[in-house]
C-alpha positions in Angstrom: 78.1 16.7 20.4 79.1 19.1 18.0 80.5 22.2 18.6 77.5 24.4 17.7 76.2 22.2 20.7 78.7 22.5 23.0 78.8 26.2 22.7 74.7 26.2 23.1 74.6 24.0 26.3 77.8 26.7 27.6 75.4 29.8 26.9 72.3 28.0 28.8 74.5 27.7 32.0 76.0 31.0 32.2 76.1 31.1 35.9 78.5 28.6 35.7 82.3 29.1 35.3 84.6 26.7 33.5 87.1 25.8 35.7 90.1 27.6 35.1 92.9 24.2 35.8 92.7 20.8 36.3 93.0 21.7 40.7 90.0 23.3 40.3 88.4 20.9 38.1 89.1 18.5 40.6 87.0 21.1 43.6 84.4 22.0 41.3 83.4 17.7 40.8 83.8 17.7 44.7 82.0 20.4 45.6 77.6 20.0 44.6 77.1 17.6 47.0 78.3 19.4 49.9 78.7 22.8 48.8 77.1 25.7 51.4 77.0 28.7 49.2 78.9 31.5 50.4 79.6 29.6 53.8 82.2 27.6 52.0 85.9 27.6 52.5 87.8 27.2 48.8 90.9 26.6 48.1 93.6 29.4 48.1 93.6 28.6 43.7 90.0 29.4 44.1 90.2 32.7 46.6 91.4 36.2 45.8 94.0 38.5 48.4 90.1 40.6 48.6 88.5 36.5 49.9 90.9 36.3 51.9 91.0 39.5 53.5 86.9 39.9 53.9 87.1 36.6 55.5 89.0 37.5 58.4 87.1 40.8 57.7 83.5 39.3 58.5 84.1 37.0 61.0 85.5 39.9 63.1 82.6 42.1 61.7 85.1 45.1 60.9 86.4 46.9 57.8 89.5 45.4 55.2 91.7 48.1 56.8 90.2 47.4 60.2 90.9 43.5 60.0 94.5 44.2 58.3 95.8 46.1 60.9 95.2 42.9 63.8 98.3 41.3 61.9 98.3 39.6 58.2 97.0 36.8 56.6 99.7 33.1 57.4 101.8 33.1 53.5 100.4 31.2 50.9 101.9 28.2 51.1 102.2 25.3 48.3 98.2 23.9 47.6 99.6 20.5 47.5 101.1 20.8 51.2 97.8 22.3 52.6 94.5 20.4 52.8 90.9 21.3 53.3 89.1 19.3 55.9 86.0 19.0 57.6 85.5 19.3 61.8 82.4 18.2 62.1 79.4 18.1 62.3 79.8 14.5 63.1 83.0 14.5 64.9 82.9 14.1 68.9 83.4 17.3 69.8 80.8 19.0 67.7 78.0 16.0 68.1 76.0 17.5 65.3 75.6 20.8 66.1 78.9 22.4 64.1 81.0 22.0 61.4 83.9 23.9 60.9 86.3 23.5 57.4 90.1 23.8 58.1 93.0 24.6 55.2 96.0 22.7 57.1 98.9 22.6 57.0 100.4 19.4 58.8 98.8 20.2 62.5 98.6 23.7 62.1 95.2 24.8 61.1 96.0 27.8 59.0 92.0 29.2 58.1 88.7 28.0 59.7 85.1 28.9 58.4 82.3 27.4 60.9 79.3 26.7 58.6 76.4 27.6 60.9 73.0 25.9 60.6 72.9 23.1 62.1 70.9 23.1 65.2 68.2 24.3 64.3 65.4 23.6 67.3 62.9 26.2 66.3 62.3 26.9 69.7 61.7 30.8 68.8 59.2 30.2 66.6 57.7 27.5 69.2 57.8 30.3 72.1 54.9 32.1 69.8 53.0 29.3 70.3 53.1 29.3 74.4 52.3 31.2 77.6 54.3 33.1 79.5 54.3 30.3 82.4 55.1 28.0 79.8 57.7 30.0 78.3 60.5 28.5 81.0 60.0 25.0 79.3 61.8 26.0 76.5 64.6 28.2 77.4 65.4 26.0 79.7 66.1 23.5 76.6 67.9 26.1 74.9 71.6 25.6 76.9 71.1 22.1 79.0 73.7 23.1 80.4 73.5 26.6 82.3 68.9 25.9 82.1 68.8 27.8 85.0 70.3 30.7 83.8 68.0 30.8 81.3 65.1 30.2 83.4 65.9 32.9 85.9 66.5 35.9 82.4 63.2 34.7 81.1 61.7 34.8 84.5 62.8 38.3 85.2 62.1 40.0 81.5 58.1 38.9 82.3 59.0 40.4 86.1 59.7 43.9 84.1 56.6 44.0 81.5 54.2 43.1 84.6 55.7 45.4 86.7 56.4 43.3 89.3 60.2 43.1 89.3 60.6 44.6 92.9 57.6 42.9 94.4 59.7 39.4 94.5 60.3 38.3 97.7 63.6 37.9 99.0 63.8 34.2 99.3 63.3 34.0 96.0 65.3 36.4 95.2 68.5 34.7 97.3 66.9 31.0 95.3 67.3 32.3 92.1 71.1 33.0 93.3 72.1 30.0 94.9 70.6 27.9 92.1 72.2 30.6 89.7 75.9 29.8 90.8 75.5 26.2 92.0 74.7 25.9 87.8 77.8 27.9 86.8 79.5 25.5 88.8 77.9 22.4 87.7 78.5 23.8 83.4 82.1 24.5 84.5 82.9 21.7 85.5 81.3 19.8 82.4 83.7 22.3 80.4 86.6 20.8 82.1 86.1 17.4 81.4 85.5 17.9 77.7 88.1 19.9 76.9 90.1 17.7 78.8 89.3 15.1 76.9 89.3 17.1 73.7 93.4 17.5 74.3 93.9 14.2 75.4 93.5 14.6 79.5 91.0 11.3 78.8 90.5 10.5 82.8 89.8 14.2 83.1 86.3 13.5 81.5 86.0 11.2 84.3 86.7 13.0 87.2 84.7 16.4 85.6 81.8 14.5 85.4 82.1 12.9 88.7 82.4 16.2 90.6 78.9 18.2 88.5 77.4 14.7 89.0 76.4 15.8 93.3 75.6 19.0 91.8 73.0 17.6 89.3 72.1 15.2 92.7 71.4 18.5 94.3 69.0 19.9 91.8 66.9 16.9 91.3 66.7 17.1 95.4 65.3 21.0 95.3 63.6 21.1 91.8 62.8 17.2 90.9 64.7 17.0 87.6 68.1 17.0 87.2 68.0 18.7 83.9 65.7 21.3 82.7 64.0 22.3 85.5 61.2 24.9 84.6 62.0 25.7 88.3 62.8 29.5 88.2 59.9 30.8 87.0 58.1 34.1 86.6 57.1 35.6 90.5 59.6 33.5 92.5 60.3 29.9 92.2 58.4 26.0 91.8 59.0 25.4 95.1 60.6 26.2 98.4 63.9 24.9 99.3 63.2 21.1 100.4 64.5 20.0 104.4 68.0 19.6 104.9 69.3 21.5 101.8 72.0 23.3 103.6 73.6 20.4 104.7 73.6 19.6 100.7 74.8 22.9 99.6 78.3 22.9 102.5 78.2 19.0 101.3 78.9 20.4 98.0 81.0 23.0 99.0 83.5 21.1 101.2 83.5 18.1 98.2 84.9 20.1 95.2 87.6 22.1 96.6 90.0 19.8 96.9 89.4 18.4 93.1 89.7 21.4 91.9 93.0 21.4 93.7 93.2 17.9 92.1 92.6 19.1 88.1 95.4 22.2 89.2 97.4 19.1 89.5 96.6 16.8 86.8 96.1 19.9 84.3 97.4 24.1 85.1 100.9 22.5 86.0 101.4 19.9 83.0 103.9 20.3 80.6 101.4 18.7 78.0 97.9 20.5 79.0 100.5 24.4 78.7 102.1 23.5 75.0 98.6 22.3 73.9 96.5 25.7 75.3 99.4 28.4 76.0 99.4 30.7 72.8 97.0 29.4 71.0 93.0 30.4 69.6 95.1 34.1 70.7 91.9 36.6 70.9 92.7 40.2 71.5 90.9 42.9 73.1 89.7 44.6 70.4 89.1 41.3 68.3 86.7 40.0 71.2 84.9 43.7 71.8 84.4 43.6 67.7 82.9 39.7 68.2 80.7 41.0 71.3 82.4 38.6 73.2 81.1 38.2 76.6 81.2 36.1 79.8 85.2 33.7 80.5 85.7 34.8 76.3 85.9 38.9 76.9 87.1 38.3 80.1 90.1 36.4 79.7 91.2 39.1 77.1 92.1 41.2 80.2 88.5 43.0 79.7 87.1 42.6 83.7 83.6 42.6 82.0 81.4 40.9 84.8 77.4 41.8 84.6 77.1 40.9 87.8 79.6 44.1 89.3 79.4 45.8 86.3 75.0 45.9 86.0 74.4 44.0 89.5 70.9 42.6 89.1 69.4 40.8 91.8 71.4 41.0 95.1 75.0 40.7 93.4 76.3 43.7 94.9 75.9 42.8 98.5 78.5 40.1 97.8 82.1 40.3 97.9 83.7 38.2 94.7 86.1 39.0 92.4 86.2 39.0 88.8 88.9 37.0 87.0 90.4 38.3 84.0 93.2 36.6 81.8 96.0 38.5 80.2 97.1 36.8 76.7 93.4 35.8 75.5 94.1 32.1 74.9 92.9 29.0 75.3 95.1 28.5 78.3 93.3 31.7 79.8 90.1 30.8 79.4 90.8 27.3 80.5 92.2 28.9 83.6 89.4 31.3 84.5 86.6 28.6 84.4 88.6 26.8 86.6 89.1 29.9 89.1 85.4 31.4 88.8 84.3 28.1 90.2 86.5 28.9 93.3 84.6 32.4 93.3 81.2 30.9 92.8 81.6 28.8 96.0 82.8 32.0 97.9 79.5 33.1 96.2 77.5 30.7 97.8 79.4 30.7 100.9 78.1 34.6 101.1 74.3 33.4 100.5 73.9 31.0 102.5 74.8 33.2 105.3 72.3 35.6 103.8 69.5 34.4 102.7 65.9 34.8 104.5 62.5 33.4 105.4 59.4 34.3 104.0 57.7 33.4 100.7 59.2 31.8 98.0 57.0 33.1 95.4 55.0 35.8 95.1 51.3 36.2 96.3 49.9 37.4 93.3 47.1 35.7 92.5 46.9 36.4 88.9 50.4 35.3 88.3 51.0 32.6 91.0 49.0 29.7 90.9 47.1 27.8 94.0 49.2 26.2 96.7 48.8 22.0 95.9 46.7 22.0 99.5 44.5 24.1 98.5 42.9 22.5 95.5 41.5 19.3 96.8 39.5 21.6 99.0 38.1 24.3 97.2 36.9 24.3 93.6 37.5 27.7 93.0 41.7 26.8 93.5 41.2 24.0 91.5 40.0 26.5 88.4 42.6 29.2 89.1 44.7 26.4 89.1 43.4 24.9 84.8 43.5 28.7 84.1 47.4 29.8 84.6 48.4 26.3 83.6 46.1 26.5 80.3 45.5 30.2 79.7 48.7 31.5 81.1 48.4 35.2 82.6 48.3 38.4 80.4 51.4 40.1 79.5 50.9 44.0 78.7 52.2 44.7 75.3 56.3 46.1 75.2 59.8 45.3 75.1 62.7 44.7 77.7 65.7 43.7 77.6 66.9 41.7 80.4 71.0 40.5 80.9 72.8 38.1 83.2 75.8 36.6 83.6 75.4 33.0 82.3 78.4 30.8 82.5 78.9 31.4 78.5 78.3 35.3 79.1 75.6 38.0 79.0 
């Protein structure tokens, strides 16, 4: 190619900057097939100081001045001592839904950039074509470790739009609270299992799954399914608690506490476990609030925010329980909070057992509630009513509501 042709080729591609060094050239050759645009973490030789600061500020949704006040960036190491690697989306701990680009110096993570977009399931778009009766089958899959809490919040929002939120039978309210707290326990138990495995306590994976399995077995007895239940619906719940349900709950409350004590022995007091968690991933209260963090993450920083107490819904104001908070905002606090919240949930479940009333498990409003199964075999009108409820759904007035609950992961 002649000099004139070379100059013309450069002029025709003005957006492509010629690399300034051999290192930049190697990087430029490497990235085209994996480029995620502005999300990509670049080597420091390709990043200005302002861009480095912007990484911190954008993550925390702060101005650069505010981000700078939180602490200096790590000292700029020699680039030949660092490495940029991918964690995920194939990594077992991210199982296909998250890619993290990490700048590593030995085993120390200097910088981290999450690259999102690996879990597009189109649930919001799917919901546009569903009726409100069908909506629970969609949201229950959005958080498959806490499906009942997702069903609950959708049902509460729908009931507000319908104007029937104060008419839900008391038994249905308490059944919902019972199932939500048991779901919190099963979710935190799986956190113990996977967190233990990720950090080297491999046997914890077996123990956490073992206890969670007992909770799921109870869910199956009540809802017919282990996960994705479609049990909590607008107007109440799909079915009443089955015979012997109280004995099933008491069995869980007897079984799990000694197992949590075993977790304390296996992990909480274990020096290697503490070394791998204490002082790691520290988040300050200001950072947590700037990020909009909720649940165990914000409580680990010492902020006592729990919607069950601070903005109580259903009958949580009638229950006695503690809001567990941390002191340092590190990974150990986030682990310890979930372990302690399991015990608090069991305390709540004990009180629910004492307060569980008799009565209907769903509202007796024919516009919202399908007819009893037995009536369908006896009445053509009941059959038509059932068919229309599940095919056309019920009409919900236009409007906008916001409902928040305290799920295992927060608001």
